[in-house]
N, C-alpha and C positions, 0 to 999 in steps of 0.2 A: 834901250835900243833907239828910242825916239830923241833922247838928249845925250849925245856923246860927252857933253861937258861933265856929266856925272861919273864917267869912268874913273875908277881908282880914287874917287872921293867918298869919304864916309857919309852914308845916307840912311835916314830912318823914315819910315812911314807911320803915321799916327792913326789911332783908332777913331771911332765916331766922336765927333765934337772936338777933334784934335787933342785928345786927353793923354793917351799913353803910346809908347812905341810898340807896334805890333809887327813890324818887319824891319830888318836891319841888314845893311850890306855887310860883307865880311870885314871891310875896313872899320865899320861902326862896332861890330862885335869885338874886334881886336882892341878897341879903346875901352872895353869893359861895360858897354851899354847892355843891360839885361832886357829880356823879353818882358813887355808889360810895365816897364818903369814909367811913372808919370813924367811928362815932359818938363814940368816945372822943376823937378828935382835934378835935371841935367842941363839947365840953362847955361851955366858957366862952362860946362864941358863942350856944349854946342858952339859957344863963342870962341873957346880956346882952339878948337880943332877945325873950325869952319865947317861944321857938319850940316849937310843939306837936309832940311826938314820938309816933308811933303804930307799933305792930307791924303787920306784914302780916296781912291777913284775907283769905285766898285764896277762901274760900267766898263771902264778900260780893262781892268783885271779880268772881269768875267768874259770879255770878248777874246782876250788873249788866251785864257784858259780853255775856251771852247775850241779855238784853232789848234792849240797844243794837243788836246785830248783827241781831236779828230785825226791829227797827223799820226799820233802813236797808235790809234785804233786801226789804221791801215796796215799795220804790221802783224796783226793777228786776225783770226776768224771772228765773225760776229759772235758775241757771248763770251769771248775770252779777254775782255777788258773790264776792270772795275774802277770807276772813277772814285777815288777815295776822298779827295778834297780838291780845292780849287787849283792846287799845284802838285798833286800827287795822284798816281794811279798804279794799279797792278795789271800786268799782262801775263797771261798763261802761255808759256813758251814750250811746253812739253811736246807739242806736235812738231817742233822745229829742231829739237836738240840733235836728231840724227841726220838732219839735212844741212844745217849751218853750224859754224862756230858761233856760239851764242854771244861771246864777247865781241866778235867782229860785227855781228848783227845789231848788238846794242850800240856799238860805236857809230854805226850807220844812222841809227835813230838820233843820236846826239848831234851828228853832223847836219842832218836834215832839219832838226829843230833850230839849229843856229843859222843855217843857210836860208831857210824859208821864213822864220819868224824872229830871228835875232835873239832867241832865248837860250841861255846856257842851262844845262841840266846835268845831273849825275844819275847813274843807274846802278842798282844793285841786283845781282842775280843770285837766287838761292833755291834750295829744294823745297822751301816753304815760304809763306808770306813773312813770317817773323825773321827767318834767315835772310830773306831778300832785303828787309828793312835794315838789318845790321850791315849787310853788304853795301847798301846805299850810304849809310853813315861812314863807313870806311872809305868809300869812293869820294866823299866830300872832304874828308880830313887828310887823305894821303894823295898828294899830287902825282906820285909815280903810277897811280892806277889810270891816269888820264881820263877820269870821269866815269870809268866802268870797273866795278869790282865783282868778280864772278867767284863767289865762295863755293858754288856747287862743284866746280872743277879745279879748285885750288888744292895744291899740295897740302895734306893734313898738318904737317909740321909748321908750314908757313902760316896756315890759318890759325892754329893754336897760339903762335907767337903774337899775331895781331889781335886776337880776341882776348888775350890775357891782358892787354893794355887798355881795353875798353871797359869803362865803368858799367856795372850792371844796371844803373839808372837809365842807360841809353836804350835798353830793350823795350820794344813796343809792348805796351800794356802793363809794364811795371811802374806803378805809381810811387809817389813819395813815401807813403807809409809802408808799402810792401818792400821798398828799397831798404828802409831802416831795419825792418825785421830780417830781411835777407842778410844784411851786414852783420847783425848779431849772430847769425848762424854761420858766419865765415864766408859767405858768398859775396865777394867784392867785385869780381869782374864777370864779363859775359862767359868767359871760359869756365869759371867756377860754377855758373848756373847750368851750363851744358853738362858738366860732370856730376851734377846733382841727381839724386834718385827721384824720378818723376812721381812715384807713389808716396814718398815721404813729403815731397812738395805739396802734393794734394792734401795730405793730412794737416799740414801746417797752414795751408792757404786755401786753395779751392781747385776745382777741376779746371777752371780757366788758366790758373798758373801752371797746372800740370801740362795742359796743351801747349803753353808757351815753352816749357822745357822740351817736350817732345818735338816741337817745331824747330827749335834750335839744334836738336840732335839730327834733324833732317827728315823727320816724319811729318808730312803735310796733314794738318788737322783742321785748318780753316779754309774753307772753299771760297772762291770768288763770290761776292754778294750778287744776288739776282736783282738787277735793276728793275725787273718787271714787277717785283713785289711792291704793292702800294704802300706809301708812307702812312703811318698810323696817325700822324698829326703834322700840320704845317704851321710854322710860327712866323710871324712878321712883326717886328718891333723896332723902335728907335728911341734913343735918348734925345731930349729936346736941346736945341742950342742955348735957349734961355728958358727960365721958369715959365710955365703957363698957368694962368689963373681962371681962364674962361672956358665954359663947356663947349662953345662953338669952335674954339681953336682945337680942343681935344678931338671933337668930332671930325674936324677937317683932316687932322693927321691920321685918324683911325680909318677914314675912308680910303686914303692912300694905301695904308697897310693891308686893308682888306683886298683892294684891287691887286696888289702884288702877290698875296697869298693865293687868291683865286686863279690868277694867271698860271702860277706854278701847278696848282691842282688840276687845272684843265689840260695842261701840257702832259700831265701824267695819266689823263683819261680817267680821272677819279671825281667823286662827288662826296659831299659831307652832309651831315644832319645837325651838327651843333657847332657853335662857335663860342670860344672863351674870350672874354675881354678883360683887360686889366689896366689900371693906371697907378702910377707910383710917385710918391714924393722922393726927394733925394735920400739915399741910404746913409748919407754922411750927416744929415740934419737930425740932431738928437732931440730937438724941441718939439717938432711936429712930424710925425710919421703916419702915413695913411697909404695902404697898398691893397685896395680891394680887388677881388677877382670874381667874375660871374660867368656862368655858362648859360647861354640862351639856346633853346632847342627850336628848330624849324619844324614845319608840318611834314616835310618830306626830305629825302636825300636830294641834293641839288648842286649844280655848279653855277647857278644863276647869280650874277654879281649883284643885281638889285635886291633879291631876297636876302642874301647874306649880309649885304651892307645894312639893310633895314634891321636885321637881327642884331648887328653890332651896335647900331645907334640906340636900340632899345636897351641894350646892356649898359651903355654909357649913361643913359637917362636914370638907371637904377642905382649906379654906384657913385656917380659924381657928387662931390660935396664942395660947396663954395668955401673960400677961405684958405685953401691949401695951395702951396707952390708945387705944381706937378712937374716932374723931371723926365717922365718916361711914360709911354703907353704902348700897348701891343695887343695882338689878337692870336688866337690859336684855332685852327680849323680842326674839328674833332669828328669822331665816328666816320672816318673816311673809308670808302669802299670803291671797288672797281665799277665804273659805270656800265661796262659791258655785261657784267654778271649780276647787275642789280634788277630785282623783280619789283616793279612799282605797285603801290597799293591800288587796288581796284576801285576804292571809294574816294580817291583823291581827285579833286577837280583840276584837270589839265587844260582847260579851255583857253587860258591865257599863256600857257607854257611856251608855245612856239614863238609868240610875239616877243616875249621876254628874252628867249634864247637868241632871236635875231638881233635884238638890241645889244645884248652882251657880246655877241660875235662882231657886231659893227664897231663897238667901242674898242675891242681888242684889235681889230683890223686897222682902225685909224691909228692906234698907238704904235702898231708894228710898222706902218708906212711912214707916219709923220712925226713920230717921237712920243715916248711914254708920257702919260698924264696930260696930254693935249686936251683929251675929253675926259672929264671926271663926273662923278655923281655929287651934285651939290658944290659948295665952295671947298675944294680940296687941294688946289694947287696954287694958292696965292704965294708967289715967290717972295713977297715982302714980309710974309708972316715970320715972327721971331722964333717960332718953334722949330723951324728947319735947322738941320745939323750945321754946326760950324765946320766949314771946309775951306778956310781962308788961304790954305797953301797947296790946293789941289792942282796937280799937273793936268794939261789939257786932255780931253777925251778924243784922242787922235782917230780912233776907229769907229766912233759912234756919233760924232757931231761934225757936220760939214764946216761949221764955223771954226772948229779947232784943227782943221787940216793944216799941216806945215805948209808955209809958203816958200816958193823958190823964186829967186830973182828980186 
């Protein structure tokens, strides 16, 4: 939407450190570029077909995702939307099926997303989440649906004809191994799986696969996830752009990862009591491998950025060994609980708690207003540091940086 020159041009977006293709335009898919293929393996193909290669721009994608989800959320009551991933969500439409033609309702969503955000999207409607996912797949693959496939109200004969042509591997939750086993049982297509006996599938696989069959048969077994349920853990990690040898560089990167994770935790209204810390050498290096992991426990449940960062630094002190080429580091916030339901320990000293909380709030407020990582704990945001990710082909951050705004005239 920001660069019309890319329209109809094969385009791929690369993973962290510009390693693998993690997003592909339809034109790139048509050229046979597979998801996750290392970019060095397709260099000749890129030259031959003038493929546009871009680095990941997470801030831009995150902002567009936020706007997209908010737009779709306006079409349903609070609690009837589940954000499933950065580019996918479920909407519960049962309250509207007797009020509107749901296909027309979905077309209005598509039109609004295109008009307001410039984002194309496809919508699948089903009697269950699994059926809706298959409907979405059909909407993407068949242009005659005009972006919306409603399996819930489709003529059964037409639906069977379509589903007989879809490989069973396209079913949500059917992994590679399950697919192989299903194939040996004669289940090749989605229609074959729909016609399978759920109880027999349960015996051969699991109750999860039984639910998948029931969902495809139109019985809803998987409710919308409750976003109010606190996360059990929050992970923040990155691969380094170049190998890192020094403890100070690792600590600098980990401080940033802690800040990102704590921000997410605070947004959820949660607190944690433990933090896991790990560092890794390259998994491709056969000569020297070292991947330690340590859990550091704090004295109390907290969302205090200072205390959690201090615990992470303690962990690095214990696991770092000189002489290795480190390629990745990360942290995991553990033993997370809802702050509003937490009962504090009567014997814990809270004399400095308010001062620390005000400092954490101030750092967060400055980041929100003036840009993330402007204020950090210790040396954490040296832009010249070699450990930062390689993003040499990143598109501008049109929505989050004043300096990247398009210029007119």
